[in-house]
C-alpha positions in Angstrom: 15.2 6.0 29.5 17.7 7.9 28.5 17.7 10.0 25.7 18.8 9.2 22.5 18.0 5.0 23.2 15.4 3.4 21.5 12.7 1.9 24.2 12.3 -1.6 24.0 8.7 -2.6 24.7 8.1 -6.4 26.0 4.2 -7.2 25.9 2.7 -10.5 27.0 0.7 -11.1 23.6 1.5 -13.9 21.9 0.9 -13.2 17.9 0.1 -17.1 17.2 -2.9 -16.8 19.0 -4.8 -15.3 16.1 -4.2 -16.5 12.7 -5.5 -15.4 9.5 -6.7 -17.5 6.0 -6.4 -15.3 3.1 -7.7 -15.6 -0.5 -7.1 -12.9 -3.2 -9.3 -13.6 -6.3 -8.5 -12.3 -9.1 -10.8 -11.9 -12.6 -9.1 -13.7 -15.5 -8.5 -10.6 -17.4 -6.9 -8.9 -14.6 -9.8 -5.8 -14.3 -10.9 -6.8 -11.1 -10.2 -8.5 -7.8 -11.4 -9.4 -4.7 -10.2 -10.1 -1.5 -12.0 -13.2 1.1 -10.6 -13.4 4.7 -11.1 -15.3 7.7 -9.4 -15.0 11.0 -9.4 -17.7 14.2 -8.1 -17.8 17.3 -4.9 -20.3 17.6 -3.9 -21.8 14.1 -5.6 -23.6 11.0 -5.9 -27.6 10.6 -7.1 -28.9 7.9 -10.8 -28.9 9.2 -10.9 -25.2 9.5 -9.0 -24.6 6.1 -11.6 -27.1 4.7 -14.8 -25.2 6.2 -13.2 -22.1 4.7 -12.6 -23.1 1.2 -16.7 -24.4 1.7 -17.3 -20.7 2.5 -15.0 -19.7 -0.2 -17.0 -21.6 -2.9 -20.1 -20.3 -1.7 -19.1 -16.6 -2.1 -17.8 -17.6 -5.8 -21.3 -18.9 -6.5 -19.5 -21.5 -9.0 -16.8 -19.7 -10.7 -13.7 -21.3 -11.0 -10.6 -20.8 -8.8 -7.1 -22.0 -8.8 -5.4 -22.0 -5.3 -2.3 -21.6 -4.3 -0.9 -24.2 -1.5 2.1 -23.4 0.3 4.3 -25.7 2.8 1.8 -25.2 6.0 1.4 -28.7 7.1 -2.7 -28.5 7.3 -2.8 -28.5 3.4 -0.8 -31.6 2.8 -2.9 -33.3 5.7 -4.4 -36.3 4.1 -8.2 -35.0 5.6 -7.4 -32.0 2.9 -6.3 -34.9 0.3 -9.0 -36.6 0.9 -11.4 -33.5 0.7 -9.9 -32.3 -2.5 -10.2 -36.1 -3.9 -12.2 -36.3 -6.6 -11.2 -33.3 -8.1 -13.4 -30.7 -7.2 -14.5 -29.1 -10.9 -14.6 -25.4 -9.6 -10.9 -25.6 -7.8 -7.8 -26.1 -9.5 -5.0 -26.5 -6.4 -0.8 -25.6 -7.7 1.5 -26.4 -4.7 4.3 -24.6 -4.1 7.7 -26.1 -2.8 7.6 -26.7 0.7 9.3 -23.2 2.0 8.9 -20.5 -1.1 7.5 -17.5 1.2 9.1 -15.4 -1.9 6.7 -16.9 -4.3 3.6 -16.8 -2.0 1.3 -13.6 -2.9 -0.2 -14.1 0.3 3.1 -13.8 2.4 3.6 -10.0 0.9 -0.1 -9.5 2.1 0.6 -10.4 5.5 3.8 -8.5 5.6 1.8 -5.5 4.4 -0.6 -5.8 7.1 2.2 -6.1 9.4 4.0 -3.0 8.4 1.3 -1.2 8.5 -2.0 -2.0 10.9 -0.2 -3.9 13.0 3.7 -2.5 13.2 4.5 -1.2 16.5 0.9 -2.4 18.2 1.2 -3.7 21.2 -2.5 -5.5 21.2 -4.2 -6.5 24.8 -5.7 -9.4 23.4 -7.1 -10.9 20.2 -9.8 -8.8 19.8 -8.0 -6.0 19.2 -5.7 -7.7 16.2 -8.5 -8.8 14.9 -9.4 -5.5 14.7 -6.4 -3.8 13.6 -6.0 -7.1 10.8 -9.8 -6.3 9.8 -9.1 -2.7 9.4 -5.6 -3.4 6.8 -8.2 -5.6 5.0 -10.5 -3.4 4.6 -7.7 -0.7 3.5 -6.5 -3.4 0.9 -9.9 -4.5 -0.3 -10.3 -0.3 -1.4 -7.2 -0.2 -3.7 -7.3 -2.4 -6.8 -3.6 -0.8 -7.3 -2.4 -2.7 -4.3 -4.4 -5.8 -5.4 -2.2 -6.0 -8.2 0.5 -4.9 -6.6 1.6 -8.8 -4.7 1.5 -10.4 -8.1 5.2 -9.0 -9.0 6.8 -9.8 -5.8 6.0 -13.5 -6.2 6.8 -13.1 -10.5 3.7 -14.0 -11.3 1.5 -11.6 -13.7 -1.8 -11.0 -16.1 
C-alpha cells in the first residue's frame, strides 16, 4: 500500500446475517430508562417480533408501554395485526410514517453502536458481531445520559 493512501479492506461477512430488536423503556416521569434487546440470525419476521413482545411483557411485569413501530414489513403484517387485536391493555402502538429514520430513536441507538463497537470491525462471524453488539448495549445501559440523548434527535422529550 502506498504511503498516504487509505487502505481498503474487503471482508466477506454480511451484516444482514445478524439482526437487532431493541426497546428503550422510559419511566413516565423521565427519571430512569431501561434497555431491552435481542439479537437473532438473519432477519426478524412477524413471529419473532411477537415473541420479543411477549418476552418484553414478562419483563415489564404489568407496566404499560408505548411501542413506536417503523416501516418494517413485519410491523405491518397480518400476523402482527391479529396479535394486537383486540388491543393489548399493556401496550399502546404508535406508527411512524413508512420511512422516517429521523423520527425513530431506535435508529440513533443503532448508529451509536455502529460508530463505536462496530466501527471498522471485520467480524469473522455472527458470534463476534453479536458480542460487539452486546458490549455496546452494556455501554448504553450504563449511561442514563446517553439513554435520554436519543430522544431529542427524534424530536421527542419529557
